C-alpha positions, 0 to 999 in steps of 0.5 A, a space after each residue: 121765872 121762879 121767885 126768890 126766897 125773901 128770907 134769903 135775900 137779906 145779906 146777913 141771912 144769906 151769908 149765915 146760910 152760905 156758911 152753914 151749907 158748907 159747915 153744917 153747924 157753927 157756933 154763934 160766935 163764929 158766925 158773928 165774926 165771919 159775917 162781921 155782925 153785931 150780936 143783936 142783929 145776928 140774933 134777930 136774923 137767925 131767929 127768922 131763919 129758925 122760925 122758918 125751920 131753916 136752922 136749929 139753935 142749940 144752947 148748952 154749956 161746954 165746960 163752964 162756958 155757954 155755947 150756942 150752936 147753929 145747925 142747918 136743917 134739911 129744909 134749910 138746905 133745900 131752901 138754899 139750893 132752890 134759892 141759888 138755882 132761881 138766882 142763877 136763872 135770874 142771872 142767866 147762868 
Protein backbone atom coordinates (compact mmCIF):
# COMPACT_ATOMS: atom_id res chain seq x y z
CA UNK A 1 0.00 0.00 0.00
CA UNK A 2 1.08 3.53 -0.72
CA UNK A 3 1.69 5.83 2.25
CA UNK A 4 -0.79 8.49 3.30
CA UNK A 5 0.26 12.13 3.10
CA UNK A 6 1.16 13.06 6.67
CA UNK A 7 0.21 16.69 6.01
CA UNK A 8 -3.34 15.58 5.22
CA UNK A 9 -3.89 13.23 8.14
CA UNK A 10 -4.59 16.11 10.53
CA UNK A 11 -8.35 16.79 10.69
CA UNK A 12 -8.07 20.58 10.34
CA UNK A 13 -5.70 20.47 7.35
CA UNK A 14 -7.76 17.71 5.71
CA UNK A 15 -10.96 19.68 6.30
CA UNK A 16 -9.49 22.83 4.81
CA UNK A 17 -8.28 20.95 1.75
CA UNK A 18 -11.66 19.23 1.33
CA UNK A 19 -13.42 22.60 1.33
CA UNK A 20 -10.89 24.10 -1.07
CA UNK A 21 -11.14 21.14 -3.46
CA UNK A 22 -14.82 21.99 -3.81
CA UNK A 23 -14.59 25.80 -3.75
CA UNK A 24 -11.12 26.42 -5.28
CA UNK A 25 -10.78 29.42 -2.96
CA UNK A 26 -12.29 30.68 0.29
CA UNK A 27 -11.77 33.46 2.76
CA UNK A 28 -9.91 32.76 5.99
CA UNK A 29 -13.05 33.73 7.94
CA UNK A 30 -15.20 31.26 5.97
CA UNK A 31 -12.73 28.42 6.59
CA UNK A 32 -12.53 29.32 10.28
CA UNK A 33 -16.32 29.21 10.63
CA UNK A 34 -16.84 26.04 8.58
CA UNK A 35 -14.07 24.14 10.37
CA UNK A 36 -14.97 25.50 13.83
CA UNK A 37 -11.33 26.42 14.31
CA UNK A 38 -9.60 29.09 16.31
CA UNK A 39 -7.84 31.80 14.36
CA UNK A 40 -4.43 30.84 15.71
CA UNK A 41 -4.75 27.11 15.06
CA UNK A 42 -6.13 27.59 11.55
CA UNK A 43 -3.36 30.05 10.74
CA UNK A 44 -0.67 27.58 11.83
CA UNK A 45 -2.23 24.71 9.89
CA UNK A 46 -2.72 26.78 6.73
CA UNK A 47 0.90 27.90 6.86
CA UNK A 48 1.99 24.25 6.88
CA UNK A 49 -0.11 23.64 3.75
CA UNK A 50 1.33 26.81 2.20
CA UNK A 51 4.90 25.70 2.94
CA UNK A 52 4.16 22.45 1.07
CA UNK A 53 2.77 24.49 -1.88
CA UNK A 54 -0.69 22.94 -1.43
CA UNK A 55 -2.32 26.36 -1.05
CA UNK A 56 -1.65 30.04 -1.68
CA UNK A 57 -2.60 32.71 0.83
CA UNK A 58 -3.35 36.15 -0.55
CA UNK A 59 -3.96 39.19 1.65
CA UNK A 60 -5.61 42.30 0.29
CA UNK A 61 -8.17 44.95 1.12
CA UNK A 62 -11.73 44.82 -0.10
CA UNK A 63 -13.13 48.27 0.48
CA UNK A 64 -11.77 49.28 3.87
CA UNK A 65 -11.60 45.72 5.20
CA UNK A 66 -8.69 43.28 5.10
CA UNK A 67 -9.41 40.03 3.31
CA UNK A 68 -7.32 36.88 3.48
CA UNK A 69 -8.11 34.50 0.65
CA UNK A 70 -6.90 30.92 0.54
CA UNK A 71 -6.59 29.16 -2.82
CA UNK A 72 -5.73 25.56 -3.57
CA UNK A 73 -2.83 25.02 -5.98
CA UNK A 74 -2.49 22.36 -8.69
CA UNK A 75 0.01 20.59 -6.41
CA UNK A 76 -2.56 20.70 -3.60
CA UNK A 77 -5.25 19.22 -5.83
CA UNK A 78 -2.94 16.41 -6.87
CA UNK A 79 -1.83 15.73 -3.29
CA UNK A 80 -5.44 15.65 -2.04
CA UNK A 81 -6.59 13.32 -4.82
CA UNK A 82 -3.64 10.99 -4.23
CA UNK A 83 -4.28 10.99 -0.47
CA UNK A 84 -7.96 10.10 -0.98
CA UNK A 85 -7.05 7.34 -3.45
CA UNK A 86 -4.50 5.88 -1.02
CA UNK A 87 -6.96 6.15 1.86
CA UNK A 88 -9.54 4.22 -0.16
CA UNK A 89 -6.92 1.48 -0.72
CA UNK A 90 -6.41 1.24 3.05
CA UNK A 91 -10.15 0.95 3.55
CA UNK A 92 -10.52 -1.50 0.65
CA UNK A 93 -13.12 0.71 -1.08
